[in-house]
N, C-alpha and C positions, 0 to 999 in steps of 0.2 A: 085631127087625123096627122099619121106619122109623117113628115116629107118624102116623095119617092127615090128611091136610089137610082143613083145615073147608071152605067153598064161598068163606068170604070171607078167609083165607088165600091163596087162589088166585089169586081176583081181587088182591088187594094184591101178590103178589108179580110177577103179569103187567103192573100197571098201573104201580107204580112203578119206578123204576130205582134202583138203590143208589147211596149213601141218599142221597142230597139232596134227595127229595121225604118219604121219610117218615117222618120223625123226630120227636119229639114229646118234650118235658120235661116238669120236675116239680123240686121241692125240700122237702126236710126242716129245719127247725128246730130240732133238740134239745137239753136239758136237757144241758150238758157235765158234771153235776156226777159223775156216776159214772165216764164216762170218763178224769177227770181223777184221781179218786180212785184207781183202778185205775190210771192210769201211775205215780202217788207208790207204791200198795202195789211194783206190780213191782221199780220205781228204787232204793227203799229194802231189798227184799229179796233181788233177784239184780246189780244195776249196772246190767240192761240197760238202753238208751233206746227207750221203746216211745210214737213220735208217734203223731200224732190222724190222720195217712195210714194208717199200721201197724193200727190199729184200724179205720178206715173198712175200710181192703182185706180183715181179718178182717168184718167186717160184713156185706162183699157177697160173700163167699165161703160164709159163713154166709144168706142168702140166696139163693144163685143154688142151696143145696145144699136147700133151703127150697121152690121152685118150679123144678121140674123139668122146666114147659113153657118157661124160657128156659135151660137148660142143653142149649140144642140150637144147632147149626151148619145155615147153608143151603147145597146142594149140589146143584148141577143141579138148581133146582126144587122140593128137597124137604127136608124138615127131620131131620136125624138126632140123634142122644143125641149128645152128649160122654162122652167116657168116663171125663173127672176134669173137678173143678174148679178150674180155672190162671184165677192175676190177674197181670194185666198193671200192673204200677207205672210211672208214668212220673218220672223222678230228674234233678233237675240236679246238674250235675258241670259242671267247670272256675270255680267260683267260682257258679257259680249261672246264667253267661252259656248254656251246654247245657244242651239237654235230649235223653235217651235214656229207653231203657225196658228193664227187665226183665221176665221171667215167673217168678210162684210155683207150684208146680205142687200140686196136691192141695193150695190155700191153706184150705180147709174145713176139714182133719184137722192140719194145724199150727198150733199153739201161736205166740201174736202174739210170746209173742217167739223162736221160731224163726225168723221171717216176718220180725221185724227182723236177726236176726243176720244172716240168707241176704243181707237187702238192703244192710246194711253191707258184709260182707265182696264183694260183688258189686260193689258201687260204687267199694271202692275198686280193687279191679284198671280197672276203665273209667279212675280218673284216674290211674292208672300206664299207662292207653293200649291193657289186654289188653279184647275183647269178642270171647270166645268164640263166643258165639251169634248176634250181629247183626253181630260187628263186618267179617266178610267181608262178606258182604251191603252194608254201610254202603260199602266201600272200590269194591266193582262199581259200586253206583250212582251212586258219586261218576265212574265213567270213563264214565259212557252221558251223551249228549248232550241237551239240556234238551230237546230237541224231543222225545223218544224215552221219556223218563221215565216220565213216566203211562203209556203202555203198559206199561214195564216193570213197573212198580208191581202192575199190572193184573193182568200174566201172571203174577207171582212169586203173589199171592195166588191166584190160580185152578191154580198149580199148588200151593201148600202148604194151603191151606184148605180150597177145596174138592174137588179131587182127594183130598187127603189127603196130601199126598206128603214123604217127610223127606228133602230136599234138604241138610241138612248140612253135605255137603262142599263144598257150592258155597256155604255162608252162607247159606242159606235153608231156615231149619230148620218141622217142620210145627206150625200151629196158631200161629205166631209170640206173638201177641196172647193167645193163652187164651180166656177165655171170658167177661171185662170186662177194665174199664180203668179205673183209680183214678190218677187226681194232683192235685196240689195247690194251691191258686191262694193258701193263708192263709201260706204261707211268705213272699209278698209282700205281705202285709198286708192284703189282699182279700178280703174277709166274701163275697161268693157272685160266681158267675159261672156262664157255660157256654159247653162248645165244643161245636161238629160233630162229628160224624163219621168219618173219610175213608173215602174208596171202599175202599181194602184192611184194614181193619181184622177187616172180617167179626165182628162182636160187636153184641151184643145191646143194650147199655147200658156208657156210659162217666160215671163218677162222678167229682164235682169236690169238693173238699174245702179250705170257705174258713176264715177265720181265726178262733177263740172270740175273741167278745167278750159283756162283761156286759149284758145290755139287763135292762127290767123284761120281768118274766112273773106272771100271774094263779097263784096257787097258792093251792091253797084260801079262794080268796076276796078275795087279800092281793094286792097288789102287791108284787112283792120282786126286787131286782135276782140276778139267775143268769147265768152263763157259758151261753153259747148258739153252736153248732153249725152251721153250714149244709152241709149236702150238698146238690148240684143232680146234675140226672140227665138225658142225653139218650141215649131209646130208638129204637131203628130198629124202625118201627111191621109190618115185617114179619115180626120176631119174636113180638112184643106188642103188647099192646094195653093198656087202662085198669084191666080186671081183674087181670091178670097185673103189672101194674107198680105195684100196690096191695098187694099181695100182698108183691111183692120189697118196696115201703118198708117193710110193716107188719113184717115180718121182720129189715130195717138196724133198725130203731126198737126190735125183743126184744133185740136184740145189744147194742146203744150203752147199753140202758136198766139191763143188771146186764153189763158183758162177763165178770164173774168166774163167770159162769153156765156161759159157754162156753168157759172155759178151765181148762187143770189148775190143782191147789193152788197158789197161790203158798205157797213152802218158808217157814216160819216161825221168824226166829234166837234160838238159844238162849244163854241172859245169856254165856257161854262167847266166844259169837262177838261180843261187843258191846268 
């Protein structure tokens, strides 16, 4: 059964057009010490390079699993539950000059090392010019006249997201952007930034990952220098309100404060392995 819509949510859907009007924003400054320590533990134990973006993506997936009210999609005026927690990562290719994206399915059930490995392998294929998921759609859109491009994007979103159709043969996979989007501005040395939601994303939240910087923070009544990571988020108000956003933020903080708690145990090297 579809979740019952409250009176406020019905008014929100009727009163706003997606998603220019209903966006609101938030940010979190997090002590990155546990994240950096976990990164190093993973690197030494497995050799896998886990980035802040990978960890932020896992935190977002954890938060979506913890707040089922955000694990929904809008379709024909109703909120419908999503079958899985999928996170769309925007990645840089072409030496950082081009951006594209990759959806990680069941991101709440995969360890961060698996997320990192999957994104690395698929990014390598993108660098080789192979994009089996969105490549055909990009080629199709490249041939569409500019005046027709926006209607074409909205039509594709309506078919694949609102109607939930799988048109992969046409390069239009079902729910192409998953249930949330994550991208990094920290890779360009930017501490914090905000991004708008595109009409065709059909997601409740977009999270930007900033650069880790040492900043003065208060710890036990004393000012000390700590590495700080800033996450910023753009929410679609048709899906969520401040209450849901606060719960989402709390779950993200929960993961980032102790990522090892939500990940499989890191294998410990024996003396023979050194």
